[in-house]
N, C-alpha and C positions, 0 to 999 in steps of 0.2 A: 430597441425598446418595443414591446408589443404595441400593435396598432391601437388597441382600445385605450391604453394609457396615453399614447401620443395624442389621440383625439381629445381626450379630457383636458390635458394641459394646454393644448393648442386652443381649445374653446375658452380657456381662461386667459388667453392672450400671452402665452409664454411658449417659446420654442425650446423647451428644455425643462429641467426639474431643479428643485431644491433638494439636496441630498446630504445625509449625515450618517455617521456610524450610530447605531442604536446603543443606548447605555443600558439596555435590558438584555442584550445578547449579541452573538456574532453574526449580525446581519445589518443591512442598511435600511434607513427609513427615508422615504422620498415622497414628493408630490409637487403640485403646481402652486399657483398663487393662493388657492383656497386652503391648502395645507399650511402655507406660510402665515396666512391670516389666523388659522387655528393656533399655531404656535404663539403668535403675537397675543392672542386673547388669553392663553394659559399664563404666559409670563406677566401680562399686564394686570392680572388679578392679584398679583403679589405686590406688596409695598415696594416702590421703585428703589429704595435704598436698603431693603432688607437683604440679609444673607441668602434667604431662599430665592429671591428674585435673581440675585447675582449668580448663584449656583446653577439655577435652571437656565438662565440666559447663556452662561458659559457652555453648558452641556448641549443646548439646542442650537444657538447661533454660532458659538465659537468654533464648533466642529463642522458646521454645514458649508456647503459650496453650491453655487449655481452651476449646473452642468448643461451645456447646449447640445442639441441634437444636430447631427450633420445632415446634409441634403437627402440622405437615404433613410433618415429616421434612426440612425444608430447613435448610441450613447457610449462614450468612452469613460469608464470609471477610473478615477485617479488610482495610482498604484497603492497609496496608503489605504484607500477604501477597499480595494480588492484584497489586500493583505489582511485587513481587519476582519472581513467576512469570509476569508479563505477561498475566494473565488479565483479559480485558475483558468477557466475557459468560459463556458456558458454560465448564465445566471438564471434564477427563477424569480419572476415578478409575481407578487401576490397582492391583490387588492384588499385594503383594510379601511373602507370608508373614504374619507378625504385624503388618505395617504396610501401608499403601497410600500411593501417591503421587498427588498432585493436580497436573495439568499443564494448560497452555494446549494445546488440542487439536492445533494444527499443530506445536508443539514436541514433543509426545508422538509424533506420526507420524514426525517426523525421528529421534527417539531410537529408536523401535521399528524402523525400517528399518535403522539402524546396528546395533542389538542383534541383529537376526535375521541380518544379514550376518556379524557377528563370531561369533555362536554356531555357525555352520557349521564353524568351525575347532576347535570344542570337542568334536567327535564322539567322540574317544577317551575323554573324561571322562564321557560319557553311558552308562556301563555300570552294571549293578546292583551294589550293594555285595557281595552274595553270589550270584554267578552260579549258575543252575540247571545241574546236571550234564546234559550232553547224552548221549543214548545212543550207543554205538558202533555200527558197521555190523552187528555180530552180534546187536544187540538188548540187550546187557548194558551196564551202567554201569561206569565206572572209578573 
């Protein structure tokens, strides 16, 4: 596992990760305790006895496993996870905020190319939440 990811999960008091197959694609989703807390918050927003709660809990908790790092910081993905993500040898780790994704490298390259292409159409959304006031031509602000 890349050192920067190890450092983050270790700083959260865990010598490993919470990992599960993504229900959005053929990759794995993982993270440390902060990621686990994020999953808890998402699930707990739903009524505890609702079908939505049960379905999301099954998808997120039911398929996840806690995986430990060995003394050299290596992570062994279970065979069913490797099969799900089509990982045969090396894997690509990609940070996504409180979580990271684990991909088969070629599959990630395809995803990345499409994501970059699609992101070009999101230019209008890429504005600061509180734009800095720009000076007027006379040097004053409005």
